[in-house]
N, C-alpha and C positions, 0 to 999 in steps of 0.2 A: 504493500498497500503506500503512495505516496506521498511525506506529507506535508502540509501547506509553508514556505517557506513565505514570512514578511516583506512588502518593500522597501526596498531601503533609496533614498533618496541620494543621485550621487555623490552631494555635499557634502553627507551627512558622515562623521567618525564616529566607528564604532564606538562602544563603551560597554568592556568586556564584563566591570566588576556588575552592573543590575544590568545589561540583557542573557549573560549566562546565565549569575545565578543568583536573581530576582528573589528571593525566599531569603541567605543570606545578607544579602544586599537591603530587604529587612528590616535583621537583627539590626541592622549597620546604623541604619536611621534611627531603631529607637534609643539608642545606644549615645548617638552622634549633641552635643549642645546636652548634656543630664543636669548640666545651673541653670540655661533657659537664655543663658548671655545672649547667643546670637539673637534670638528671637529679641530681648526687650532693647538689643543695640538698634534690629532694625526700625525698632517700631520709634524708639528715640530722632530718625532719621525722617524716619514717616509712614506714623501711624496712616492702617491702612481701614480704621473703622467706617460705616459709608461711602468706602472709594467704590472702584472697578478696577482689580485686581488683573493682572494678565503673569502666571509663573511659564517659565520656557523654561523648553530641557523639565517638565517636571516629571520624569520617570514615572515611576506607581500612582501619581500621586499622593505622597505619602503626606505635603506641604500643604492641600489643598485643605485638607477643612479646617485648619490652623486660621487660616485666610477666611476663608468663608462662613467662620465665625462670627467676627461681625464687616466681615464686606457687605456691601450693594451685588457683585459681581464678581464671580472666580472664572477665567477660562486659563486652564491648563494646554499647554503645547507640548506634544513629545513627538519626536521623527520616529520611536521608533512601534510598527502595530502591536507587536504585546503588550508592549509596558500602556497605550495608549489605550485595551482592553483590559487590563490591570482596575488601570484608574476606575474608569468607567465603572468599572464595580464597585470602587472602596466609596465613589461620593453618590450612584444610584438614589433616587432620595432625599440629595442632599439639597435645596434650596441655594436655587443662582449657580451655580457649579455647570460647567459648559466644559467636554477635557475634548482635543483637537488632531491632529495627525495633521503638525506640517516642521520642517526645520525651522532654525530661525532666525534664517538667514530671509524667509520666507513669510513671515505670520499670519496669516487666515483670519487675519481685523480691520478696521477699518479705521484712519487715519484718526490721528487724535479722539482715539477713545476708549485710553486706561491712562488713569491716575500712577497706579504704580505697572512697573516691570521690574518680575525678580525672575534672575536666576542664579540657582547655588551649585558649586558645582557641574556646570554645565554650561560648555560649548564656549563662553566669556572669558576665554585663557593667556586671555594676550594678545601680542601680535598674531594679526594675522584676521581676528575678531572682527575689519572694520564693516560686514556683510548684515553683521548683526547688530551690533553697536546701530547703521543707517538704521534698518529695522526699527530699532527700539523709538527710538526719536521720532520719526515718523509714526509711531502708535498714541505714544504719549500728547495728550490734549497740554500745551501751556503751564509748566508749573508745576509738568509731574516730574515721578521721581524713575528713575532708571536704579536698581540697585541690587547689585553681585557681590558675590558672597560665594569665595575663593579660600581652600587652604592654603595657611601662610606657605612656600616652601625652603621660605629661608631663616625655621622658627622649627629649633631640637623638639621633641625626638622627632618626630610624621614627617617635618620636611626636609631632614638629615636620611630620611629612607628614602623621600619618593625623588633625591635626587640622587642615591645609588643607585637606584633604577632610571632612570634619565637622565644620566649627564647635562641629557641639552638642554634641559632649566635651568633660565638665566634668571634669579629672583629680580635683579636691578633690572635687567630687560625690558623685566614685566612691572614690574614699578614706574616704568622713565614711561614703559608705554600710555598706562592710564592719565603719568601724568600731564602728558602731549594732549588729553583726551576730556582735564580736563574734570577728571576725577579728584571727589576726596577719598581720601582712602585712611580706616581705620582699623590697627591691630585689635580683636574679640579672642579673648582666651579663655578656652570652655574646656570642658575635661567629657571625656568619650565613658561610659561608662557601662558594662554588662553584668551579666548574669551568672554568670560564668567562663570560665579558664577557653573550653568550649567551642565557644561563642566567640571569643575576643581574638580565640587563633582561626576562627574558620572565616570570620573576619579579615586578616590580617591577608590570609593567602587566596585570595581574591581579587585585594589593592594591592598586591606587590610578586614581585619572583618567590620560586622555592627556598633563596638564600636568604634574599630581603626578607625575606615572610620567617623565618626561623632566626633571625638575626633580634628584628621586629621585637618578635615573640620576650626571649630573654630576657629583654628590656622592661621589658613590661610582668616581674612578674604577681601584678593582682591579678584585678577585673578589671581596673579604668587603666586608663591614655592618653596625659594631659595634650589639646593638639590647639594650634595655634590658628586663624582663620583671615583671614585681611576682608572686608568692609569698603567695598567701593558704591561711594556715591554720587551720581549726577542728575542734575532738576535741569528740567528745559527749559528756558527761559519765558517769563511773558510776552516780550517784545520784540523787535526785527529780527535778534540775531543770534543764533542758531549755536553751538560750538562746531 
C-alpha cells in the first residue's frame, strides 16, 4: 500500500525535530519556558489581548491556545501538512482560531490584517529570511509588531551544543542582521524542566547529533536545562516610512 506523502513548497526547509518526532517535540514544548519568562517578556513588548495574532511556523499549534485565550483572532501558518492537521485537531472548537497551510514567504493573509506576527524558533534565523520579513511587514497594520523568538546561539550551555553541530552558526552575524533590520533584541533566560531523565534525553536526541546529545546529557545531570533566547521585536511605523 502506498502512503501519502505530504506536499512541501520548494522554498520550505524541513524541520527534522518536529517533522519526524512530533510526539517527542510535544514533550519538548511542554518542558520549555517552565518559568513563563518568554510569555512574560512577549506580553511586555506587545500584549495581544483583543488583537489579531498570526503565529508563523506554528508547528502543531502548541502555542495557539495561549494566544486564543485573550486575542480577538489567531491564525496559525505552517508549511508542513501533517503538522497543520495536528494543529487543527488541537484547536478544534477553540473560537477564533484558524490554521492555514503556507510558508512564511507567502502568507495567505490580507494586507494590514494583523496586530502581532509571532514566530518562535521558526524560519527567521538571520540572513536569508528577508522574504519572510517583507511578508510580515505586509500583513501587519501600522503600529503592529513582529516578534521573533529564537534560541541564543551565543549562550551556554545550549548555544555551545548548537554550534558544536552547526559551526556555521555565527551569533555576531545574526545579531548584526537583526540590528540592520531595525529590531530591538532582548535576552530572555528560562528553564526547560522535564518530568524525567528519559524524556530529557529523548529531546536531546532529536535536537542534536548522537555525540552532541550524549555530551549534552552528561552536562545536564538533573531534569532541567537552563536555556537562553533572544526576543526580537520591530513595530511597523504608523507614518509613511517603513523599515
